[in-house]
C-alpha positions, 0 to 999 in steps of 0.5 A: 443600154440593157433593159435589165441595167434601165431599170437598176439606174431607174430604181436607183434614181427613184430610191435617192428621190425619196431619201432626199425628200425625207430628208427635205421634210425632216428641214421643213418639220425642224423648221416648223418646230424652230419657229414656233419655239423662237415664238413662244421664246419671244412671248414669254421674254415680254411675259416676263417684264409684268412678272418681275415687277409682281416679283419685287412686291412679293413682300408684302403679298400674303405668306403663300406667294413666295412658294408660288414665285419660286414654283413659277420662276422654276417653270418659267426658267426651265421653259427658256432653257428647253426652248433654247436647247429646242433651237440649238437641236433643229439648228443642228439639224438644217445646217448643211451636211456634206459628209459623204459616208462611204468615202467615194466621191461621186460624179452626182453629188454637188460638191465633187463636181464643184471640186475639180475641173469642168473639163474633167467633170465633163470627161467623167460623165461622157465616159461613165458606165452604165455599171458605174452609174449604178454605183454610184446612185447606191453610194449616193443613196446610202450617203444621203440616207444617213444624212437623213437618219441623223436628220430625223434623229434630230427633230424627234429630239428638238420636238420632245424638248420642244414638248417639255417646254411648251407643257411648262409655258403653258403651266406658267402662262396659266399660273402666273395670273393667280400671282396678279390676284395675291395683293 
């Protein structure tokens, strides 16, 4: 194989590795966001019991207490809804994606390899030419870049949802003790 083809193959392999690394990094960020969202959801739910107990006594509280309860109810409900939406968006991000956007079966893609027989795979790998390797690596890089792009968009969207939910969660958590002072 001449040096130009080897350089093209190596360049395409490196490019594919970078794209796959980006997709893996997005999965890691998504998992981190999911962990935070679920932990804060759990904490929020545990705080609702004492809050609902105080809610039941609002008739004995000052006149401003019902308005405060409505405000806190809205914050808690919106925060919970945003954390759930974050979890759904993140799960969408980390689910396996197997779409081959180029429409070309690749002897380097595990799904294509697994669909055929062992003998067919070996025959393909023995007869593949350098030009076919370059084309296949380019197709594989394109397919993985589309997947990495979708994952990146999902992570960005889930991060925005999480931040809004976090702001409301912090507001609820900080303002909730005011109700316990109103007796």
